[in-house]
PAVEXNU-950234 format. One line per field, with one value per residue (C-alpha): residue number from 1; x, y, z. Coordinates in nm, 3 decimals, always signed. Layout:
seq [NUM; ...]
px [X; ...]
py [Y; ...]
pz [Z; ...]
This chain:
seq [1; 2; 3; 4; 5; 6; 7; 8; 9; 10; 11; 12; 13; 14; 15; 16; 17; 18; 19; 20; 21; 22; 23; 24; 25; 26; 27; 28; 29; 30; 31; 32; 33; 34; 35; 36; 37; 38; 39; 40; 41; 42; 43; 44; 45; 46; 47; 48; 49; 50; 51; 52; 53; 54; 55; 56; 57; 58; 59; 60; 61; 62; 63; 64; 65; 66; 67; 68; 69; 70; 71; 72; 73; 74; 75; 76; 77; 78; 79; 80; 81; 82; 83; 84; 85; 86; 87; 88; 89; 90; 91; 92; 93; 94; 95; 96; 97; 98; 99; 100; 101; 102; 103; 104; 105; 106; 107; 108; 109; 110; 111; 112; 113; 114; 115; 116; 117; 118; 119; 120; 121; 122; 123; 124; 125; 126; 127; 128; 129; 130; 131; 132; 133; 134; 135; 136; 137; 138; 139; 140; 141; 142; 143; 144; 145; 146; 147; 148; 149; 150; 151; 152; 153; 154; 155; 156; 157; 158; 159; 160; 161; 162; 163; 164; 165; 166; 167; 168; 169; 170; 171; 172; 173; 174; 175; 176; 177; 178; 179; 180; 181; 182; 183; 184; 185; 186; 187; 188; 189; 190; 191; 192; 193; 194; 195; 196; 197; 198; 199; 200; 201; 202; 203; 204; 205; 206; 207; 208; 209; 210; 211; 212; 213; 214; 215; 216; 217; 218; 219; 220; 221; 222; 223; 224; 225; 226; 227; 228; 229; 230; 231; 232; 233; 234; 235; 236; 237; 238; 239; 240; 241; 242; 243; 244; 245; 246; 247; 248; 249; 250; 251; 252; 253; 254; 255; 256; 257; 258; 259; 260; 261; 262; 263; 264; 265; 266; 267; 268; 269; 270; 271; 272; 273; 274; 275; 276; 277; 278; 279; 280; 281; 282; 283; 284; 285; 286; 287; 288; 289; 290; 291; 292; 293; 294; 295; 296; 297; 298; 299; 300; 301; 302; 303; 304; 305; 306; 307; 308; 309; 310; 311; 312; 313; 314; 315; 316; 317; 318; 319; 320; 321; 322; 323; 324; 325; 326; 327; 328; 329; 330; 331; 332; 333; 334; 335; 336; 337; 338; 339; 340; 341; 342; 343; 344; 345; 346; 347; 348; 349; 350; 351; 352; 353; 354; 355; 356; 357; 358; 359; 360; 361; 362; 363; 364; 365; 366; 367; 368; 369; 370; 371; 372; 373; 374; 375; 376; 377; 378; 379; 380; 381; 382; 383; 384; 385; 386; 387; 388; 389; 390; 391; 392; 393; 394; 395; 396; 397; 398; 399; 400; 401; 402; 403; 404; 405; 406; 407; 408; 409; 410; 411; 412; 413; 414; 415; 416; 417; 418; 419; 420; 421; 422; 423; 424; 425; 426; 427; 428; 429; 430; 431; 432; 433; 434; 435; 436; 437; 438; 439; 440; 441; 442; 443; 444; 445; 446; 447; 448; 449; 450; 451; 452; 453; 454; 455; 456; 457; 458; 459; 460; 461; 462; 463; 464; 465; 466; 467; 468; 469; 470; 471; 472; 473; 474; 475; 476; 477; 478; 479; 480; 481; 482; 483; 484; 485; 486; 487; 488; 489; 490; 491; 492; 493; 494; 495; 496; 497; 498; 499; 500; 501; 502; 503; 504; 505; 506; 507; 508; 509; 510; 511; 512; 513; 514; 515; 516; 517]
px [+6.207; +6.174; +5.895; +5.749; +5.734; +5.561; +5.338; +5.211; +5.160; +4.941; +4.751; +4.656; +4.633; +4.438; +4.101; +4.110; +4.169; +3.921; +3.660; +3.719; +3.722; +3.381; +3.209; +3.341; +3.150; +3.272; +3.447; +3.207; +3.450; +3.383; +3.039; +2.893; +2.553; +2.470; +2.628; +2.577; +2.727; +3.032; +3.076; +3.022; +3.303; +3.524; +3.462; +3.553; +3.838; +3.987; +3.968; +4.086; +4.395; +4.454; +4.402; +4.649; +4.922; +4.845; +4.923; +5.208; +5.315; +5.279; +5.492; +5.747; +5.744; +6.048; +5.903; +6.219; +6.207; +5.821; +5.895; +6.053; +5.897; +5.892; +5.842; +5.843; +5.825; +5.891; +5.835; +5.761; +5.425; +5.361; +5.706; +5.593; +5.409; +5.659; +5.409; +5.507; +5.393; +5.457; +5.378; +5.486; +5.390; +5.504; +5.335; +5.083; +4.943; +4.979; +4.752; +4.474; +4.606; +4.529; +4.192; +4.090; +4.201; +3.992; +3.693; +3.674; +3.684; +3.439; +3.219; +3.255; +3.239; +2.874; +2.786; +2.849; +2.537; +2.301; +2.345; +2.235; +2.061; +2.275; +2.594; +2.828; +2.813; +2.779; +3.120; +3.265; +3.193; +3.257; +3.626; +3.659; +3.541; +3.815; +4.116; +4.056; +4.053; +4.404; +4.523; +4.467; +4.656; +4.949; +5.041; +5.328; +5.224; +4.981; +4.799; +4.775; +4.662; +4.375; +4.277; +4.266; +4.043; +3.793; +3.809; +3.565; +3.315; +3.133; +3.104; +2.987; +2.741; +2.569; +2.618; +2.377; +2.136; +2.105; +2.127; +2.016; +1.667; +1.421; +1.556; +1.833; +1.838; +1.847; +2.108; +2.359; +2.316; +2.392; +2.688; +2.804; +2.775; +2.922; +3.223; +3.264; +3.237; +3.522; +3.718; +3.732; +3.871; +4.124; +4.242; +4.328; +4.506; +4.693; +4.844; +4.936; +5.130; +5.271; +5.340; +5.499; +5.734; +5.815; +5.726; +5.431; +5.632; +5.476; +5.778; +6.000; +5.749; +5.728; +6.111; +6.123; +5.870; +5.741; +6.061; +5.970; +5.618; +5.540; +5.318; +5.008; +5.079; +5.073; +4.747; +4.562; +4.670; +4.581; +4.236; +4.171; +4.279; +4.172; +3.802; +3.787; +3.929; +3.659; +3.400; +3.507; +3.592; +3.292; +3.348; +3.064; +2.905; +2.968; +2.828; +2.517; +2.567; +2.666; +2.309; +2.147; +2.394; +2.442; +2.066; +2.004; +2.300; +2.319; +2.505; +2.832; +2.816; +2.763; +3.034; +3.296; +3.182; +3.259; +3.496; +3.727; +3.613; +3.553; +3.939; +4.056; +4.010; +4.177; +4.438; +4.504; +4.531; +4.836; +5.016; +4.966; +4.829; +5.079; +5.409; +5.381; +5.216; +5.322; +5.261; +4.943; +4.832; +5.000; +4.729; +4.411; +4.487; +4.267; +4.009; +4.003; +3.981; +3.672; +3.487; +3.614; +3.459; +3.148; +3.104; +3.134; +2.853; +2.635; +2.672; +2.554; +2.302; +2.146; +2.181; +1.987; +1.719; +1.708; +1.667; +1.403; +1.087; +0.836; +1.139; +1.127; +1.514; +1.677; +1.940; +2.192; +2.101; +2.204; +2.513; +2.631; +2.546; +2.797; +3.050; +3.041; +3.107; +3.373; +3.545; +3.543; +3.805; +4.002; +4.005; +4.090; +4.375; +4.529; +4.464; +4.692; +4.990; +5.151; +5.269; +5.062; +4.735; +4.815; +4.932; +4.526; +4.392; +4.550; +4.451; +4.091; +4.066; +4.106; +3.930; +3.633; +3.687; +3.649; +3.413; +3.183; +3.220; +3.068; +2.804; +2.650; +2.704; +2.470; +2.226; +2.186; +2.137; +1.857; +1.717; +1.741; +1.536; +1.291; +1.242; +1.350; +1.614; +1.382; +1.370; +1.031; +0.914; +1.166; +1.044; +0.686; +0.512; +0.849; +0.918; +1.304; +1.384; +1.688; +1.874; +1.516; +1.481; +1.827; +2.099; +2.376; +2.287; +2.157; +2.495; +2.705; +2.529; +2.582; +2.920; +2.981; +2.810; +3.032; +3.282; +3.184; +3.140; +3.511; +3.527; +3.865; +4.008; +3.854; +3.961; +3.752; +3.874; +4.264; +4.217; +3.966; +4.202; +4.521; +4.347; +4.252; +4.582; +4.701; +4.459; +4.587; +4.948; +4.896; +5.208; +5.412; +5.218; +4.884; +4.641; +4.626; +4.356; +4.156; +4.221; +4.149; +3.798; +3.791; +3.913; +3.626; +3.383; +3.496; +3.447; +3.112; +3.094; +3.193; +2.941; +2.667; +2.827; +2.744; +2.409; +2.267; +2.445; +2.315; +1.942; +2.002; +2.100; +1.805; +1.545; +1.655; +1.803; +1.601; +1.241; +0.950; +0.858; +0.590; +0.315; +0.542; +0.540; +0.755; +1.118; +1.415; +1.714; +2.033; +2.361; +2.473; +2.770; +2.848; +2.759; +3.025; +3.280; +3.199; +3.161; +3.428; +3.771; +3.608; +3.555; +3.893; +4.081; +3.868; +3.989; +4.333; +4.360; +4.187; +4.413; +4.744; +4.713; +5.120; +5.032; +4.951; +5.100; +5.468; +5.370; +5.240; +5.464; +5.798; +5.648; +5.432; +5.757; +5.940; +5.633; +5.578; +5.921; +5.831; +5.467; +5.529; +5.782]
py [+8.195; +8.251; +8.435; +8.138; +7.987; +8.310; +8.310; +7.955; +7.969; +8.294; +8.118; +7.824; +8.040; +8.344; +8.186; +7.975; +8.292; +8.509; +8.194; +8.278; +8.680; +8.647; +8.525; +8.835; +9.207; +9.441; +9.733; +10.049; +10.202; +9.895; +9.808; +10.027; +10.027; +9.688; +9.416; +9.172; +9.413; +9.430; +9.101; +9.034; +9.271; +9.083; +8.768; +8.963; +9.121; +8.766; +8.572; +8.879; +8.850; +8.485; +8.484; +8.818; +8.604; +8.259; +8.538; +8.622; +8.292; +8.180; +8.472; +8.392; +7.987; +7.882; +7.818; +7.643; +7.383; +7.283; +6.940; +7.054; +7.085; +7.468; +7.719; +7.453; +7.447; +7.115; +7.169; +6.857; +6.871; +6.557; +6.410; +6.098; +5.989; +6.148; +6.371; +6.724; +7.084; +6.986; +7.224; +7.276; +7.318; +7.193; +7.195; +6.926; +7.173; +7.495; +7.532; +7.369; +7.631; +7.895; +7.772; +7.729; +8.076; +8.233; +8.008; +8.098; +8.506; +8.520; +8.347; +8.601; +8.888; +8.686; +8.672; +9.034; +9.119; +8.805; +8.869; +8.530; +8.501; +8.482; +8.585; +8.599; +8.175; +8.171; +8.386; +8.175; +7.855; +7.938; +8.078; +7.748; +7.546; +7.745; +7.693; +7.305; +7.293; +7.470; +7.264; +6.968; +7.057; +7.210; +6.917; +6.680; +6.464; +6.169; +6.275; +6.631; +6.561; +6.306; +6.597; +6.850; +6.634; +6.600; +6.956; +7.061; +6.832; +7.045; +7.365; +7.189; +6.997; +7.323; +7.522; +7.265; +7.186; +7.552; +7.751; +7.453; +7.433; +7.161; +6.814; +7.009; +6.797; +6.448; +6.587; +6.716; +6.389; +6.191; +6.367; +6.301; +5.924; +5.906; +6.119; +5.993; +5.635; +5.649; +5.854; +5.610; +5.320; +5.571; +5.659; +5.308; +5.305; +5.574; +5.453; +5.128; +5.316; +5.539; +5.277; +5.014; +5.275; +5.392; +5.754; +6.020; +6.214; +6.184; +6.356; +6.094; +5.801; +5.894; +5.915; +5.548; +5.458; +5.190; +5.081; +4.915; +4.836; +4.492; +4.398; +4.286; +4.590; +4.825; +4.625; +4.676; +5.095; +5.159; +4.989; +5.167; +5.470; +5.437; +5.397; +5.717; +5.915; +5.717; +5.857; +6.244; +6.246; +6.062; +5.778; +5.564; +5.387; +5.571; +5.892; +5.911; +6.191; +6.426; +6.498; +6.543; +6.793; +6.969; +7.020; +7.118; +7.337; +7.734; +7.832; +7.925; +7.571; +7.407; +7.627; +7.531; +7.169; +7.095; +7.368; +7.253; +6.951; +6.719; +6.786; +6.665; +6.335; +6.298; +6.512; +6.224; +5.937; +6.153; +6.271; +5.978; +5.646; +5.668; +5.732; +5.582; +5.250; +5.192; +4.808; +4.831; +5.103; +4.887; +4.598; +4.838; +5.043; +4.855; +4.836; +5.234; +5.235; +5.036; +5.216; +5.590; +5.483; +5.333; +5.689; +5.836; +5.648; +5.650; +6.034; +6.131; +5.885; +6.003; +6.363; +6.266; +6.134; +6.434; +6.671; +6.501; +6.735; +6.589; +6.446; +6.662; +6.749; +6.979; +7.228; +7.198; +6.811; +6.787; +6.972; +6.719; +6.435; +6.589; +6.616; +6.228; +6.172; +6.481; +6.324; +6.005; +6.158; +6.274; +5.904; +5.734; +5.968; +5.843; +5.483; +5.498; +5.574; +5.732; +6.116; +6.233; +6.032; +6.217; +6.549; +6.494; +6.420; +6.718; +6.947; +6.828; +6.884; +7.223; +7.268; +7.118; +7.385; +7.644; +7.542; +7.362; +7.655; +7.892; +7.697; +7.644; +8.017; +8.041; +7.807; +8.016; +8.327; +8.165; +8.054; +8.411; +8.535; +8.276; +8.138; +7.760; +7.516; +7.291; +7.200; +7.157; +7.497; +7.656; +7.571; +7.535; +7.772; +8.028; +8.083; +8.101; +8.166; +8.330; +8.422; +8.649; +8.778; +8.807; +8.767; +8.789; +8.537; +8.309; +8.345; +8.287; +7.969; +7.852; +7.936; +7.746; +7.441; +7.423; +7.474; +7.160; +6.904; +6.997; +7.218; +7.257; +7.582; +7.607; +7.456; +7.138; +6.983; +6.932; +6.723; +6.497; +6.464; +6.384; +6.131; +5.946; +5.958; +5.804; +5.525; +5.470; +5.397; +5.308; +5.217; +4.900; +4.588; +4.729; +4.554; +4.772; +4.620; +4.661; +5.033; +5.050; +4.941; +5.224; +5.448; +5.337; +5.396; +5.707; +5.857; +5.755; +5.929; +6.255; +6.248; +6.175; +6.500; +6.692; +6.573; +6.666; +6.983; +7.092; +6.969; +7.126; +7.478; +7.458; +7.412; +7.687; +7.943; +7.850; +7.764; +7.996; +8.262; +8.199; +8.349; +8.579; +8.921; +9.113; +9.166; +8.969; +9.154; +9.079; +9.000; +9.232; +9.409; +9.145; +8.869; +9.031; +9.021; +8.674; +8.512; +8.718; +8.571; +8.234; +8.292; +8.474; +8.164; +7.904; +8.078; +8.109; +7.748; +7.601; +7.858; +7.791; +7.518; +7.531; +7.775; +7.480; +7.177; +7.358; +7.344; +6.991; +6.802; +6.807; +6.733; +6.406; +6.309; +6.325; +6.110; +5.832; +5.631; +5.389; +5.322; +5.333; +5.099]
pz [+7.584; +7.244; +7.037; +6.915; +7.243; +7.372; +7.115; +7.140; +7.489; +7.455; +7.161; +7.398; +7.757; +7.633; +7.551; +7.906; +8.111; +7.884; +7.980; +8.340; +8.287; +8.060; +8.409; +8.613; +8.655; +8.410; +8.507; +8.536; +8.264; +7.977; +8.038; +7.733; +7.673; +7.889; +8.073; +7.795; +7.506; +7.721; +7.795; +7.348; +7.317; +7.559; +7.352; +7.038; +7.190; +7.324; +7.001; +6.813; +7.059; +7.008; +6.609; +6.597; +6.825; +6.547; +6.255; +6.445; +6.472; +6.138; +6.009; +6.280; +6.221; +6.046; +5.661; +5.596; +5.846; +5.875; +5.981; +6.296; +6.621; +6.673; +6.985; +7.217; +7.608; +7.785; +8.190; +8.460; +8.583; +8.746; +8.748; +8.980; +8.632; +8.350; +8.287; +8.144; +8.005; +7.660; +7.389; +7.018; +6.686; +6.345; +5.951; +6.054; +6.367; +6.274; +6.012; +6.249; +6.515; +6.242; +6.126; +6.498; +6.575; +6.290; +6.336; +6.677; +6.652; +6.343; +6.563; +6.812; +6.556; +6.454; +6.816; +6.906; +6.678; +6.744; +7.140; +7.258; +7.613; +7.890; +7.689; +7.954; +8.046; +7.623; +7.586; +7.891; +7.700; +7.366; +7.460; +7.698; +7.356; +7.187; +7.453; +7.439; +7.061; +7.070; +7.351; +7.147; +6.836; +7.032; +7.325; +7.284; +7.607; +7.513; +7.896; +7.805; +7.464; +7.623; +7.874; +7.594; +7.377; +7.651; +7.769; +7.463; +7.609; +7.869; +7.693; +7.386; +7.573; +7.726; +7.415; +7.284; +7.556; +7.666; +7.321; +7.089; +6.920; +6.894; +7.008; +7.232; +7.514; +7.365; +7.094; +7.380; +7.591; +7.276; +7.222; +7.572; +7.592; +7.198; +7.344; +7.684; +7.574; +7.293; +7.503; +7.815; +7.533; +7.405; +7.754; +7.772; +7.467; +7.527; +7.892; +7.702; +7.480; +7.743; +7.973; +7.725; +7.566; +7.882; +7.810; +7.743; +7.525; +7.147; +7.001; +7.152; +7.076; +6.730; +6.672; +6.822; +6.529; +6.730; +6.867; +7.199; +7.114; +7.012; +6.760; +6.989; +7.193; +6.866; +6.744; +7.096; +7.081; +6.748; +6.769; +7.120; +7.045; +6.693; +6.802; +7.054; +6.750; +6.496; +6.733; +6.713; +6.341; +6.273; +6.109; +6.027; +6.163; +6.478; +6.320; +6.432; +6.698; +6.490; +6.286; +6.595; +6.749; +6.444; +6.390; +6.756; +6.839; +6.814; +6.469; +6.644; +6.749; +6.467; +6.295; +6.570; +6.565; +6.184; +6.141; +6.422; +6.677; +6.404; +6.306; +6.609; +6.596; +6.223; +6.399; +6.640; +6.406; +6.219; +6.527; +6.728; +6.566; +6.238; +6.367; +6.721; +6.607; +6.245; +6.283; +6.376; +6.139; +5.831; +5.972; +6.025; +5.709; +5.495; +5.726; +5.785; +5.396; +5.378; +5.656; +5.516; +5.159; +5.329; +5.512; +5.182; +5.013; +5.311; +5.409; +4.986; +5.023; +5.299; +5.182; +4.866; +5.083; +5.242; +4.967; +4.804; +4.763; +5.068; +5.258; +5.555; +5.548; +5.757; +5.572; +5.875; +5.911; +5.561; +5.583; +5.953; +5.666; +5.424; +5.687; +5.751; +5.378; +5.317; +5.669; +5.489; +5.230; +5.524; +5.672; +5.313; +5.233; +5.633; +5.548; +5.228; +5.460; +5.154; +5.172; +4.919; +5.109; +5.420; +5.283; +5.087; +5.439; +5.626; +5.287; +5.318; +5.683; +5.666; +5.358; +5.514; +5.808; +5.589; +5.380; +5.603; +5.852; +5.613; +5.465; +5.877; +5.894; +5.591; +5.747; +6.028; +5.814; +5.657; +5.987; +6.108; +5.797; +5.744; +6.097; +5.949; +5.796; +5.697; +5.301; +5.259; +5.437; +5.258; +4.923; +4.990; +5.276; +5.348; +4.978; +4.992; +4.626; +4.773; +4.402; +4.404; +4.756; +4.845; +4.586; +4.767; +5.033; +4.761; +4.543; +4.872; +4.972; +4.588; +4.615; +4.930; +4.809; +4.452; +4.697; +4.923; +4.621; +4.506; +4.217; +4.095; +4.179; +4.521; +4.857; +4.871; +4.544; +4.643; +4.957; +4.754; +4.464; +4.717; +4.910; +4.609; +4.450; +4.743; +4.712; +4.358; +4.493; +4.831; +5.053; +5.018; +5.189; +5.115; +4.856; +4.545; +4.397; +4.742; +4.723; +4.361; +4.429; +4.747; +4.481; +4.249; +4.562; +4.623; +4.288; +4.290; +4.601; +4.411; +4.173; +4.475; +4.608; +4.315; +4.305; +4.635; +4.672; +4.372; +4.458; +4.764; +4.580; +4.344; +4.641; +4.872; +4.587; +4.283; +4.390; +4.338; +4.607; +4.879; +5.018; +5.215; +5.052; +5.308; +5.210; +5.358; +5.427; +5.237; +5.386; +5.670; +5.812; +6.061; +5.816; +5.552; +5.850; +5.928; +5.605; +5.385; +5.514; +5.448; +5.111; +5.027; +5.200; +4.988; +4.663; +4.817; +4.918; +4.593; +4.355; +4.536; +4.713; +4.772; +5.062; +5.288; +5.110; +5.134; +5.553; +5.570; +5.367; +5.526; +5.849; +5.724; +5.559; +5.896; +6.039; +5.798; +5.715; +5.964; +5.790; +5.444; +5.443]
């Protein structure tokens, strides 16, 4: 067994084993000052080991051949159904695995100091959530993909329902109902592909480029799979579960939901729909683009409505609606069926995980200090005025907002730019006038994005101090530890985009021939 195989298995298996171990009593010598501290330290240790394995996997990965599946493990699991334990990593999945490992570790560090109630159950659920997400990006069997995709449902439900804020019960149920409904439809599409294609092996099906699947089969498969993935993305108008879930979720739940769970939907489109059902994707691509740009405008207008004075908007809700718009750029890039557009989508995926993860961390820090994330309360009653009261926290929130609006030199810029360049020259067979229209609408969306984010910064960071005279603590040590890696990577991705594009482009070129012809 090669080093890459061992590392990939470790990345997927460690959080799963750690989740089970978190529920066991700690040995007396490891308990520290309290059982809660011991189990939280366990969470940091396991996620740290996963991050270390992911970093070593990045190092041993053959960067000269990122389009080739590496570290593959292929073992028969259910021979009667042709289902195999098939794992592998390439230039498309590796950045998402690294992002998941990083955010999981940072959430564990943050939680170690915050110390939620019932720490053992909380740690076990977060580790199980991380295991399901990592497995989704690593598996190469359609049935395993579905199982991993669904594995995150239960832990996220309990994180929202048990440790969430106001409205957590309805928000958790809404998340479950939307996801389960979409997943049932997606399962039908996956089974249709596997049965008609004669295998559930994603690599073999991708190499066939739709051979053995009729045009009707591809249409039905893309429609069914796309609906299931669109719920998790989330694509307008299937997004309405997201703002409630984010507003109610605890800080680490929001970070993981925005940072990695939303990426599972768009990853599935690139990994499954694009190469396996190319004819179906060509048929539905213009409609996908239309929904994408509608989501961009809708998300931006919703944020503008929330940020208005007296509108009763919530900071976490605003960030959630911004995700609808940002993921619209990801969907637009995929819909162009070009290497430029798909690379932009993959870049925007990672950038969104970094920047929005940072924004939710900062929203949690604001709530810890002021007890609320309601924008009207922050401006009028709590007297946020972060620049004056907590200059480092205020400056970091402004930095994250500017990165989110796509300022050149920061991570948010390149993904949106490449997605729009892909729309400027879509794949052959797609209507260029239609995509130029989509491009113009997306461009308007970037202006609206800048407007609401700058308004948010003005209200939260620059407002007059309220009646509260007691000093607020600025950034603490654990917050520096959790926030600094995201800031550094946002700068690196913005100033040196080739670090990521050199990984994704060869893999995208390998997947696209059957689509972009």
